[in-house]
C-alpha positions as CSV (number, residue, x, y, z in Angstrom):
1,M,-84.3,-33.7,-71.3
2,S,-81.6,-32.7,-72.9
3,F,-79.8,-29.8,-74.4
4,G,-79.6,-29.0,-78.0
5,T,-77.8,-25.8,-78.1
6,I,-74.7,-24.7,-76.1
7,L,-72.9,-21.1,-76.5
8,A,-69.3,-20.9,-75.2
9,P,-68.3,-17.3,-75.3
10,V,-64.6,-17.5,-75.3
11,A,-62.5,-13.8,-75.2
12,D,-58.7,-15.3,-74.5
13,V,-57.0,-18.3,-75.0
14,D,-55.6,-18.8,-71.3
15,S,-59.5,-18.9,-70.0
16,G,-61.0,-20.4,-73.2
17,F,-59.3,-23.4,-72.9
18,P,-60.8,-25.0,-69.6
19,A,-64.2,-23.5,-70.7
20,L,-64.3,-25.2,-74.5
21,E,-63.0,-28.2,-72.9
22,L,-66.0,-28.0,-71.0
23,A,-68.1,-27.0,-73.5
24,F,-67.1,-29.7,-76.0
25,A,-67.3,-32.4,-73.2
26,V,-71.0,-31.2,-72.8
27,G,-72.0,-31.4,-75.7
28,R,-70.6,-34.5,-76.9
29,S,-72.2,-35.8,-73.9
30,F,-75.6,-34.6,-74.8
31,G,-75.0,-35.0,-78.5
32,A,-75.8,-31.0,-78.6
33,H,-74.6,-28.3,-80.9
34,V,-72.0,-26.2,-79.2
35,D,-71.4,-22.4,-80.9
36,V,-67.6,-21.1,-80.1
37,L,-68.3,-17.0,-79.9
38,H,-65.6,-14.8,-79.7
39,V,-66.2,-10.8,-79.8
40,S,-64.1,-8.8,-80.9
41,A,-63.7,-5.5,-79.5
42,D,-64.9,-2.6,-81.6
43,P,-61.6,-0.4,-81.7
44,R,-63.8,2.8,-82.0
45,Q,-65.1,2.2,-78.3
46,V,-61.9,3.5,-77.1
47,I,-62.2,6.7,-77.9
48,P,-64.7,7.7,-75.0
49,Y,-61.9,6.3,-72.2
50,V,-58.7,7.8,-74.0
51,G,-59.8,11.4,-72.6
52,E,-59.9,15.3,-73.8
53,G,-57.2,17.3,-75.2
54,L,-55.6,13.9,-77.1
55,S,-54.0,14.9,-80.7
56,G,-55.9,13.3,-83.4
57,A,-52.8,11.5,-83.7
58,L,-52.5,10.2,-80.3
59,I,-56.0,8.7,-80.7
60,D,-55.1,7.1,-84.0
61,E,-52.3,4.6,-82.3
62,V,-54.7,4.4,-79.4
63,V,-57.0,2.9,-81.8
64,A,-54.8,1.0,-83.9
65,A,-53.3,-0.3,-81.0
66,A,-56.6,-1.6,-79.5
67,A,-57.2,-2.8,-83.0
68,T,-53.8,-4.9,-82.9
69,D,-54.4,-6.7,-79.8
70,S,-58.4,-7.4,-80.4
71,G,-56.5,-9.1,-83.8
72,E,-54.0,-11.1,-81.9
73,R,-56.7,-12.4,-79.3
74,E,-59.3,-13.5,-82.1
75,H,-55.9,-15.2,-83.9
76,G,-55.1,-17.3,-80.7
77,V,-58.9,-17.9,-79.8
78,R,-59.7,-19.0,-83.4
79,G,-56.4,-21.3,-83.4
80,L,-57.5,-23.0,-79.9
81,F,-61.0,-23.7,-81.6
82,D,-59.1,-25.0,-84.5
83,S,-56.9,-27.5,-82.6
84,L,-59.5,-28.7,-80.2
85,T,-61.9,-29.6,-83.4
86,E,-59.3,-31.8,-84.7
87,A,-58.0,-33.2,-81.7
88,K,-61.6,-34.2,-80.7
89,M,-62.8,-35.1,-84.1
90,A,-65.2,-32.6,-83.5
91,P,-68.2,-32.2,-86.5
92,I,-68.6,-28.8,-87.7
93,A,-71.9,-27.8,-88.8
94,H,-73.6,-24.5,-89.5
95,T,-77.5,-25.8,-89.9
96,P,-79.4,-28.0,-87.5
97,Q,-78.4,-31.6,-87.7
98,P,-78.7,-34.7,-85.1
99,G,-75.8,-35.1,-82.7
100,F,-73.3,-33.2,-81.7
101,S,-71.6,-30.4,-83.6
102,V,-69.5,-27.3,-83.1
103,A,-69.2,-23.8,-85.3
104,W,-67.1,-21.0,-84.9
105,R,-68.8,-17.7,-84.8
106,E,-67.8,-14.0,-84.4
107,D,-69.2,-10.6,-83.5
108,T,-68.2,-7.4,-82.7
109,G,-68.9,-5.2,-79.9
110,R,-68.4,-5.1,-75.8
111,E,-68.0,-8.9,-75.3
112,D,-70.9,-8.8,-72.2
113,A,-73.5,-7.4,-74.1
114,R,-73.0,-9.4,-77.5
115,A,-72.8,-12.7,-75.7
116,A,-75.9,-12.2,-73.3
117,A,-77.7,-11.3,-77.0
118,W,-76.4,-14.5,-78.3
119,A,-77.3,-16.6,-75.2
120,R,-81.3,-15.9,-75.8
121,A,-81.2,-18.7,-78.8
122,A,-79.3,-21.2,-77.0
123,D,-80.3,-23.9,-73.7
124,L,-77.0,-23.5,-72.1
125,A,-74.0,-20.9,-71.7
126,I,-70.7,-22.2,-70.6
127,A,-68.2,-19.8,-69.8
128,P,-64.8,-19.4,-67.6
129,R,-65.1,-19.5,-64.0
130,P,-64.3,-15.8,-62.8
131,L,-60.7,-15.5,-61.3
132,V,-60.1,-13.3,-58.3
133,E,-56.9,-11.7,-60.2
134,A,-59.0,-10.8,-63.2
135,E,-62.5,-10.7,-61.8
136,A,-63.7,-7.3,-63.6
137,A,-64.1,-8.9,-67.3
138,T,-64.9,-12.5,-66.6
139,T,-67.6,-11.5,-63.7
140,A,-69.1,-9.2,-66.4
141,L,-69.5,-12.0,-69.0
142,F,-71.4,-14.1,-66.0
143,E,-73.6,-11.6,-64.6
144,A,-74.5,-10.7,-68.1
145,L,-75.7,-14.0,-69.1
146,V,-77.1,-14.8,-65.9
147,F,-78.9,-11.6,-65.9
148,E,-79.8,-10.8,-69.4
149,G,-79.0,-14.5,-71.1
150,G,-82.4,-15.6,-69.8
151,L,-80.7,-19.1,-69.6
152,P,-78.3,-21.4,-67.0
153,V,-74.8,-20.7,-66.8
154,L,-72.1,-23.0,-66.2
155,L,-68.9,-21.7,-65.3
156,A,-65.2,-24.0,-65.8
157,P,-63.1,-23.8,-62.8
158,P,-59.3,-22.7,-64.2
159,G,-57.6,-26.1,-65.1
160,W,-60.8,-28.4,-66.2
161,N,-59.9,-30.6,-69.0
162,S,-62.0,-33.3,-70.5
163,G,-59.5,-35.9,-68.1
164,K,-62.0,-35.2,-65.7
165,T,-65.6,-36.0,-65.1
166,V,-69.0,-33.5,-65.3
167,G,-72.3,-34.0,-64.0
168,T,-71.7,-38.0,-62.3
169,R,-72.0,-36.5,-58.6
170,I,-74.2,-33.5,-58.3
171,L,-74.0,-31.8,-55.1
172,I,-77.4,-29.0,-54.9
173,G,-77.0,-26.1,-52.6
174,W,-80.6,-25.4,-51.4
175,N,-81.9,-22.4,-50.2
176,G,-85.4,-22.6,-50.9
177,G,-85.0,-19.4,-53.4
178,A,-86.9,-19.0,-56.7
179,E,-83.4,-18.9,-58.0
180,A,-82.3,-22.3,-56.7
181,A,-85.5,-23.8,-58.2
182,G,-85.0,-22.8,-61.1
183,A,-81.6,-24.2,-61.5
184,I,-82.5,-27.4,-60.4
185,G,-84.9,-27.2,-63.4
186,A,-82.3,-26.3,-65.7
187,A,-80.1,-29.0,-64.4
188,M,-82.3,-31.8,-64.8
189,P,-80.3,-33.2,-68.1
190,F,-77.6,-33.3,-65.7
191,L,-79.5,-35.1,-62.9
192,E,-81.0,-37.4,-64.8
193,K,-78.1,-39.2,-65.7
194,A,-76.2,-38.4,-62.4
195,S,-75.0,-41.3,-60.4
196,A,-75.3,-39.8,-57.4
197,V,-76.9,-36.5,-56.2
198,K,-77.1,-34.9,-53.1
199,A,-79.0,-31.7,-51.8
200,V,-77.7,-29.7,-49.2
201,S,-78.9,-26.5,-47.0
202,M,-77.4,-24.4,-44.4
203,S,-78.7,-23.0,-40.8
204,G,-80.0,-19.4,-41.6
205,W,-79.8,-19.8,-45.2
206,L,-83.1,-18.2,-45.9
207,D,-85.9,-21.0,-46.1
208,G,-83.9,-23.9,-47.3
209,P,-83.6,-26.1,-44.2
210,N,-87.4,-26.4,-44.0
211,S,-87.9,-26.8,-47.6
212,L,-85.2,-29.4,-48.0
213,E,-87.3,-32.4,-47.9
214,R,-89.5,-30.8,-50.6
215,V,-87.0,-30.3,-53.1
216,T,-85.5,-33.7,-52.5
217,E,-89.3,-35.4,-53.3
218,R,-89.2,-33.3,-56.5
219,L,-86.4,-35.5,-57.4
220,A,-88.0,-38.6,-56.1
221,W,-90.5,-38.2,-58.2
222,R,-88.4,-38.3,-61.1
223,G,-86.6,-41.3,-60.1
224,I,-83.5,-39.6,-58.9
225,A,-81.8,-41.0,-56.6
226,F,-80.5,-38.8,-53.8
227,E,-79.6,-37.9,-50.2
228,N,-79.9,-35.0,-48.3
229,E,-78.4,-33.0,-45.3
230,T,-78.4,-29.7,-43.4
231,I,-75.1,-28.4,-42.2
232,E,-74.6,-25.7,-39.6
233,A,-73.2,-22.3,-40.9
234,S,-74.1,-18.6,-40.3
235,G,-73.4,-15.9,-42.5
236,P,-73.1,-15.7,-46.5
237,R,-69.3,-16.4,-46.7
238,G,-69.5,-19.4,-43.6
239,I,-72.7,-20.3,-45.4
240,G,-70.1,-20.0,-49.2
241,K,-67.6,-21.6,-47.2
242,A,-69.7,-24.6,-46.0
243,L,-71.5,-25.5,-49.8
244,L,-67.8,-25.5,-51.0
245,Q,-66.8,-28.2,-48.2
246,A,-69.8,-30.1,-48.8
247,A,-69.6,-30.4,-52.5
248,A,-65.6,-31.8,-51.8
249,D,-66.9,-34.2,-49.1
250,F,-69.2,-35.2,-51.6
251,D,-66.1,-35.7,-54.7
252,A,-69.2,-33.7,-56.2
253,D,-67.9,-33.2,-60.2
254,L,-70.8,-30.4,-60.5
255,I,-72.7,-28.2,-57.9
256,V,-75.8,-26.7,-59.2
257,M,-77.4,-23.5,-57.2
258,G,-79.3,-20.4,-57.5
259,A,-77.4,-17.2,-59.0
260,Y,-77.9,-13.9,-56.4
261,T,-81.0,-14.2,-54.2
262,Q,-79.3,-11.2,-52.9
263,S,-78.5,-8.3,-55.1
264,R,-75.2,-8.3,-56.8
265,I,-74.8,-4.8,-55.0
266,R,-75.3,-6.1,-51.4
267,Q,-72.8,-9.3,-52.4
268,M,-70.3,-6.9,-53.5
269,I,-70.6,-4.8,-50.5
270,L,-71.3,-7.5,-47.5
271,G,-70.0,-10.9,-49.8
272,G,-72.7,-13.4,-50.4
273,V,-72.9,-17.1,-51.3
274,T,-73.0,-16.7,-55.3
275,R,-70.1,-14.5,-55.1
276,H,-68.3,-16.9,-52.9
277,A,-68.9,-19.8,-54.9
278,V,-68.6,-18.3,-58.1
279,S,-64.8,-17.0,-57.3
280,Q,-63.5,-20.3,-55.4
281,A,-65.3,-23.5,-56.8
282,E,-63.1,-26.1,-57.8
283,C,-65.7,-28.0,-59.9
284,P,-67.8,-27.2,-63.0
285,L,-71.1,-24.5,-61.5
286,L,-74.3,-24.2,-62.9
287,L,-75.7,-21.3,-61.9
288,A,-79.6,-20.0,-62.5
289,R,-81.9,-17.4,-61.7
């Protein structure tokens, strides 16, 4: 198994750098094509948020400012793409061809909606990990890819660069749910190349402890060497912390898990394993539904 096409939506230089570094590294590892997508905001979309009672001239100023900001973001991201393409000697291709290649893609509209639409024609999406201090925009992109893109999503943590490894030591977070099963299937290209794999579950994490042996048998039938462990933890936040600690103890450079077994609304109110892992993971995190 392998990945053929990878989508990397990039909104700005700061969050885009680790995501592009990861996308180029994964693309080269699997001989895949990487589409780097920048979605420019449509300045006309700011009009409903401006408010009533403003003059036409003031609205024009707001729209012009939005257009300028969008243009500056696009210029910066395009410069990042060009510099990384040159530094990594990445071949540019716009039609199918064997081996690793990259391409620059542009679209206009809401980033989350347009990225999800592009994602439906890819095998894997790679995006920045949502940051706590900028959670709204980055979380909207991630959730659109997971819920509407129809593909697995690999999140790049801040500071990730090509000097680090990805997928050599993989930790699987197993709760026995359909989402986790789908994530393992989506991660098979990584799992089949990994040098070490560990599946962990936590007491009270749905049916995870009861079915942990069966999921590791699934890996064994593919000839994947593995180990497994059930860890004592309680509550969604406790389970999330235990999962990330297990990844650190295993020296994992990739975590694989299902996304949002509980609803997003419930996780926003009560917290949840997905929410904790997405906001705190220090290594790349592959999620699927």
